[in-house]
N, C-alpha and C positions, 0 to 999 in steps of 0.2 A: 618446774623443769620438765622438758620434753625432749626426745631424741629425734633428730632429723637424719634420715639415712638415705643413701643412694646406691642402688645395686648396679654399680658400673662394672665391677669385676666379679666374675664368678669365683667363689672361694676355692682355694687350692688345698686347704685343710678343713675337713668337716668334723662335726661332732663336738664343737666347742672345746677343743683341746687346750689345756694349759701347758706351760713349759714342762711341768712335772709329768704330765700325761705323755708328752712326746718321749721323754727319757724312759719312762716305764714301759711304754708300748713297744719301743724299738729295741730296748735292752733285754726284753723278756726272752727272746729266742736265743740270745747269747748266754744268759745266766741260767736258764732252765735246762732240764734234761731234753735230749733229742726226742722229737715227736715221732709217732709211729710212721707218718707219711715220709718224714725225712729219712728215717732208718731204712724203710723199704726202697726209696729212691737211691740212697747211697749204696745199699747192698747191690742193687741192679747195676749201678754205674761201676762199682769195683769189679763185679763179675765180668762185665763187658770189657773193662780195662785189662784185666788179666788175660782174657781170651785174645784181645787185640795185641797185647804186648807179645804174647807167644807167637802170633802170626808175623809180627814185625821182625822178631829175632829170626824166625824161620826164613823170612824174605832175605835178610842179610846173610844168613848162613848158606842158603842155596843160590843166592844171586837174583838179580832182577828178571831173570828168565821165568820166574814163577808168575810174573805179571803177564798181561795179554799183549805187551808191546811187541812190535816187529820192526823190520828195517824201514818201513814207510812211516808208521805211527810211533815215533820215539817218545812223544809226550802224550799222556792220556789222563787216567784218573788221578795220578800223582800230582801233576801240575794243576789240573782242574780243582782238586781239593785244596791245594796251596792257595790259589787265587781266591777261592770261595771263602776260606777261613780269614785271609787277610781282609777281604771285603767286609766280613761280619764285624771285624774289630774296629771299623771306622766310626760307627755310631758313638762309641764311648768318648772318643776325642772330640767329636763334633759337639756332643752334649756338654762335655766338661769345659771345653775351651771357647768355641764360637758362641754358644748360647750364654756363657758367662760374660763374654765381652759385650754381647747385646743385651745383657741384664734381663734375660728371660727367667722369671721366677719359677716357672713350672718345671725347670730342670732339677730343682733341689731334691725332689723325691725319687728321681730315677737315675741321677748321675752316678751314684755309688755302684749300683748294680751294673750300669753300662760300662763304667771304667774297669770293673773287675772282668766283665765279659771281654773287653778289648784285650786285656793282658793274656787271658787264657786262650782266646782265639788266635792271637799271634804265636803263642807257644805251639798250638796245634798246627798252624801253618808251617812253622819252622821244622816240625817233626817230619813233614812231607819232603822238605828239602834234604834232610838227613837220610830219609828213606831212598830218595831218588839218587843220592850219591852212590849208593851201593856199598861204599866203604866209609861209614860214618866216622871212623877213627882218623880219617884224613880231612875232616871238615875244616881244620885250620888252614888248609890250602887256599880257602876262599878269602883269607885275610892277607893284607899286604905285609908279609913277613920276609925277612932276608932269606935268601936261598940256603944259607948255612943251617937253617932249621929243618931242612929236608923238603920244604915246599918250593914252588916256583913263583916268581914275582907275578902278581896278577895283571891281567890286561884291563887297564882302566877304561878302555874304549868299549868294553862289554857291558851291556845292561844287566847281565847276571851279577856282575860285581857291584853295580849300583844298587841292586836289590839288597845285597848284604848290608851296605851302609844304611839304606833307607829303612829296612826292617829293624835292624839293631837300634838305630836312633829312635825310631817310633816306639819300640818296646821300652827303651830306657826312659824316655820322657813320660810315656803313659804310666809306667810303674812309679816314677817319682811323684807325678801328679796324684795318682790314686793314694799312695802312701801318705803324702803330706795332708791330703784331705781327711785322712783317717785320724790324724793326731788328736783333735779335740774329743772325738768320740772314744778313742782308746783311753784317754785320760778319764773320761766319764765312767767307762767300764772299770778302770783301775780303782777309782774312788768308791765304787759300789761293790767291789769284789769282797767276798766273804772268806775266801781261803788265801793263805799266804802265797801259794803257788800262782794263783790267778793274779793276785795283786803284783807279784814280782814280774810275771811275764808281760802283762799289759802295761805295767809301769815302765819296763825296759823299752818296749816298743813305742810308748808315748813320748819318749825323748825328753822327759822332764817338763812336760806341758803344765803350766801353772795357771792359765786363764787370765793373766794380767793384761792390762790395756796394751802394754808394749808387745806382749806375745801375740795378741790378736791383730795388732797393726802389722807386725811382721808376716803373720799368716796371710792377711789380705794382700799385702804387697807381693808376697811370694806367689799367691794364686794368680795374680794378674800377669806376672812375669812368665810363669809357666803356660798360662793361656796364650800369651803372645808368641811363645816359642812353639806351642802345639798347633796353632792355627795353620801355619804353612804346611805342617805335616799332614793335615787332613787332605790337602790337595796334592802334596808331593809324593806320598808313599804309593798310592795306587796309580799315580801318573807314571812313576818309575816301573811299577809292576807291568803296566800296559806296554811300556817300551820293550819288554822282553819279546813282545810280538810285533809292535809297530816298527821297530828298526830292522826287521827282517825283510826279505823280498818275496815272501810267500803270499800268493793271492789270498785275500781274506784277512790277512794280518797287516799288510803294508798300507796303513791308512792313518791320517793325522787326527781323525776323530776319536781315536782310542783313549787318550788321556782324560778329556772331560767325560766321555762315555763311561769309562771305568770308575771314575770318582763318583758320578751320580749313581751308578749301579752298586757301588760299595756302601754308600750311605743308605740306599734303598734296602739292601739286604740286612745291613747292620741294625737299622731301626726295626725291621721285622723281627729279628732275633731278640732285641730288647723287649719288644712287646710280648713275645712268648714267655720270656723269663719273668718279667715283672707281673704279668697276669697270674702266673703260678705263685710267685712270692706273695702277691696281694692276698690270695686266698689262704695259702698254707700258714702264713704268719699273721693273718688277720690285720692287714694294714690298709683296709679299704678307706679309712679316713685320711690316709696320707697319699696313697696312689689312687687318685680319684678318676672319675670319668673324664674330667677336664685334661688330666695328664694323658690319658689314653687317646682322647680326641686330638690333642695337639700333635702327638706322634703320628697318628694316622694321616694328618694333614701333610706332614713331611713325607710320608710314604707315598701319598697321592702325587705330590709335586715331583719327587725323584723318579717315581714310576712313569710319569708322563714324559720326563726328560729322556729316560731310557727308551720309551716307545718312539720318540722323535729320532733318537740315535739309530734305532733299527731301520726306520724308514730312510734316513739319510744315507745309511750304508748302501742300501739298494740303489738309491739315486746316484750316488758317487760311482758305484760299480758300472752303472749304465752310462753316466756322463763321461767317465774316463775313456771310453772307447776301447778298453782292453778286454779282449775276449777271454783271457784267463781270469781276470777279476770278475767279469760278468758270470762266467761259468761257476766260479766258486760259490756265488750267492744263489744261483739257480739250483746248484747241487745241494745246498743247505736245505732249501725249501721242498725240493722234489726228489732228491737222491735217496740213497739207502738209509740215511739218518733223518729222513723227513719227520719222523715221529718226535725226535728230540727237539727239532726246530719249532714245530707247532706247539709242543708242550711249553717251550720257552715263551713263545708269543702269547699263549693263553694265560699262563701264570703271571707274566711280568707286565703285559700291556692291557689285557682285557680285565682280569680279575681286580687289580687295584682301583679301577674306575668305579667300582661299587662303593668306594669310600666317599664319592661325591654325595651320596645319600647320608644325611645327618643321622638317621635312625641306625643305619649299618655302622657308621663311624663311631657311634657311641655304644654299640652293642659289644659286650664282652665276648660272647661266643663267636660272633662274626669276625671280630678283630683277631681272635686267636687262630681261627681256621684260615683266614685270609693271609695272616702273617706266615703260617706254615707253608701255604701255597706259594707265597712270594719267594721264600728261601729255596723251595724245590725248583721254582722257575729260574732263580739265579744260579743254581748249580748247573741246570741244563744250559744256561747261557754260556758258562765257561766251557762246558763239554762241547757245545756246538762250535764255539770259536776255535778250540784247540783241535779236536779230532776231525771235524768235517773239512778243515782247511788243510790237514795233513794227509788224509787217507787217499786223496786223489790229487797228485801233483802234476807236473808238466809232462811226465812220461806215463802213458796209460799202462805200459808194461809193468810199472812198479806200483800200480794202484792196489790197495789192500784194505781189508776191514779190520777194525779193532773189536775184540770181544773180551769183556772183563772176566778175569778168573776169580776163583774163591779168594785169592790173596789180595787182589785189587779191592774187593768188597770188604774183606776182613780188616785190611789196613785202614780203610775209611771208617769202619766201625770203631777201630781203636781210638780214633780222634774224638769220637763222641764220648767214649768211656773216659778218656783223659779230661775232656772239657767239663763234663758234668760232675766228675769226681772232684775236680778243683773248685768248681762253682758251689757245690753242696758244702764242701768244707768251709769255704768263704762265708756262705749263708748261715752256717751254724756258729762259727767262732768270731765273726766280725759283724757289726751292725750293717744290715743291707740297705738301710736308708740313712742318709746323712742327717743325724740329729741336729748338729750345730746349724746347718743351713736351713733346715725346716723351721727351726725356731726363729730364724731371721724373717720368715715370711708370715708367721702367725699374726703379727700385729696388722699387717696390711692385706693379708689374703685368707684370713680365717673366717669361718662361718659365724662364729661368735667370739668376741674378745674374751680372753681369760680375765678373771677377776683381778689377778695381780697386775695386769697391764692397764686395764681400763677403769676399774672400779665399778663397772656395770654388773648388776646382779647376774649370776650365772645362768639363770633361767630366761633372761631377756635375749631375744634373737636380734642380732644386728646384721643386716644384709651386707653392708660394706663398711667396715670400721674405718677405712681410710678417710671417708668423708663424714664420719660421725662427729657431730658438734652438739654441744649443749646450748639450747636456746632458752633463754629465760622468758 
């Protein structure tokens, strides 16, 4: 007997893991005591959240005058942060839905963290809408409710109303998708629980999962249905967000390129944030065998693609401004590059267009340090993109007499800091009490994508290295 192997696919799970190893490695951080790193990070996040919450309540108490807004610049950091956080949430749905439909196996190790990131990012985005209202107790006015409830019937022609439906639908579907994917793993934690309290809590949230063939069949069926429902949302949500600007008549906003441009930018920034989170998770929870260099490289390829699309969109904007023959449109873009906010424009161009091109190098694309640093730079650049689009288009309008500058105040900055405290507090709680990697789905790729086949699957001795088990055949 001899083994014929063919290294066609690079393994997605390394270390010769068995099914038991997967369960043990991923359940460890849920069942064990909090690590020192987690405790320090959580303490910092909570402190930042408390400080930010105090600033948000002060903003509501004193009114939006504590921000740097003025008569000319009515939107600034608040809407910039809203669009930025919504964009970050896009990667989770893309990884969960579109890559599932395309049967991309590398998604299995990162989809859980990406889906959680989506939910928390959308909550952060919604917080800025509540802040911007100034009177959050009247938030229900944005819903189509009868006037007898005290609100006014909404204007369905307004893209701001479309936002309400798009964001709420996106949040609901993402939450259901994330929770349904958790069920098999929650049942695993339930069955391993040592205390009655843990067994009861995880048992209640696992909804009676029993692991039968019928249960798994329904689970797979439900995943495909939710993936089909979620796929249009990847395109529609940021398209509708872009229409907040594109349906106006303000130079710099009134352009048809915004929907695809915003969607590409959202996926671009979302994948960058996923990279930052999974690289930290990978080290802190010792999951190097599950979140491998192959996963990181695959996500970097998506970042390179979407970054290039965003770069083309920037160039197209300038071309259309010139080709339109509108002096107002032309001035809006010249002002972006050479006006008072030139530094923000060139920071955006450097971070979003130049920097991601470094990923064409395979060495950089597979480097942990380079990936982390460049992902941070990408998200900084995407924040500047939203700032440039919003503020530079508003601060100089048709009347030179009304031109004004926007300068952020302490509360603009503090309310933004609040969102980081909120996001990382939620994410750290998720990382401690729920499996950060999808155990059930990782187990499905062990047989075809593992560095070595588990003994229980293949019968091959554990010490024997098999380059690609999919093509492993016994030859007499």
